[in-house]
C-alpha positions in Angstrom: 52.6 -62.3 -12.2 51.1 -59.5 -10.1 50.1 -56.3 -11.8 52.1 -53.4 -10.4 49.9 -50.9 -8.5 49.7 -47.2 -9.2 49.3 -45.1 -6.1 47.9 -41.7 -6.6 48.4 -38.6 -4.4 47.0 -35.1 -4.6 49.5 -32.4 -3.9 48.9 -28.8 -3.0 51.6 -26.2 -2.4 51.0 -22.8 -0.8 52.8 -19.5 -1.4 55.2 -20.3 1.5 56.2 -23.7 -0.1 54.2 -25.9 2.4 53.3 -29.2 0.7 50.1 -31.0 1.6 50.1 -34.6 0.1 46.8 -36.5 0.3 46.5 -40.2 -0.7 43.8 -40.9 -3.2 41.8 -44.1 -3.9 43.2 -46.2 -1.2 46.9 -45.3 -1.7 48.9 -45.8 1.4 50.1 -43.1 3.8 53.8 -42.4 3.8 56.0 -44.2 4.0 55.1 -46.2 0.9 56.2 -49.9 1.0 56.8 -51.3 -2.5 56.3 -55.1 -2.8 55.7 -55.4 -6.6 58.3 -54.5 -9.3 57.4 -51.4 -11.4 55.0 -49.9 -8.9 54.2 -46.4 -9.9 53.5 -43.4 -7.6 51.7 -40.5 -9.2 51.6 -37.0 -7.6 49.3 -34.5 -9.2 49.1 -30.8 -8.3 45.6 -29.8 -7.2 43.6 -27.0 -8.9 44.1 -24.7 -5.9 47.9 -24.8 -6.5 48.8 -21.8 -8.7 48.7 -22.7 -12.4 52.3 -21.4 -13.0 53.6 -23.9 -10.4 55.0 -27.1 -11.8 57.0 -30.2 -10.7 60.7 -30.1 -11.3 63.2 -33.0 -11.0 62.8 -34.6 -7.6 65.6 -35.0 -5.1 66.3 -38.8 -4.8 68.8 -40.1 -2.2 69.7 -43.4 -0.7 69.0 -45.2 -4.0 72.4 -46.8 -4.8 70.9 -49.2 -7.4 69.1 -46.4 -9.3 65.8 -48.2 -8.9 63.6 -45.1 -9.0 62.9 -43.3 -12.3 60.6 -40.3 -12.8 58.7 -38.6 -15.5 57.0 -35.2 -15.5 53.6 -35.1 -17.4 50.7 -32.9 -18.0 52.7 -29.7 -18.6 54.5 -30.2 -15.3 51.3 -30.7 -13.2 52.0 -34.4 -12.6 55.1 -36.5 -11.8 55.2 -40.3 -12.0 57.8 -42.1 -10.0 58.4 -45.8 -10.8 60.3 -48.3 -8.6 61.8 -50.8 -11.0 62.1 -53.6 -8.4 61.0 -54.7 -5.0 64.4 -55.7 -3.6 64.6 -55.0 0.1 66.2 -51.7 0.6 66.3 -49.3 3.5 64.3 -46.1 3.0 64.8 -44.4 -0.4 64.2 -40.7 0.1 62.2 -38.8 -2.5 61.7 -35.1 -2.1 59.2 -33.5 -4.4 60.4 -30.2 -6.0 58.2 -27.5 -7.5 58.8 -24.1 -9.0 57.1 -21.4 -11.0 57.3 -21.1 -14.7 57.3 -17.5 -16.1 55.2 -16.5 -19.1 57.0 -16.5 -22.4 59.0 -13.3 -22.7 58.5 -13.3 -26.5 62.2 -12.8 -27.6 62.2 -11.6 -31.2 65.2 -12.1 -33.4 65.8 -9.7 -36.3 69.1 -10.4 -38.0 70.7 -7.3 -39.7 
């Protein structure tokens, strides 16, 4: 049984929403070809991306079998996408989505 690979990518997003995605540690350039079930693809926001910016739910299309799952980690600074199988499929599309999180508005409840 082959151990599933984990491909790592650094992601920076500027104020205009322009994404720069850089493969790390020998990860392939896009498009990523999955040949081993349960391959994981990890995207991590770089330190030069504003601290208030986090990953949100990705937009996944052309995945009729629901093979891709995702999990947000590290307080939103990282998203891990897992492909559950290596069945031959045309291109599954994954669009990363980020957004800003506001500071806690400190809502105070004082029942009367």
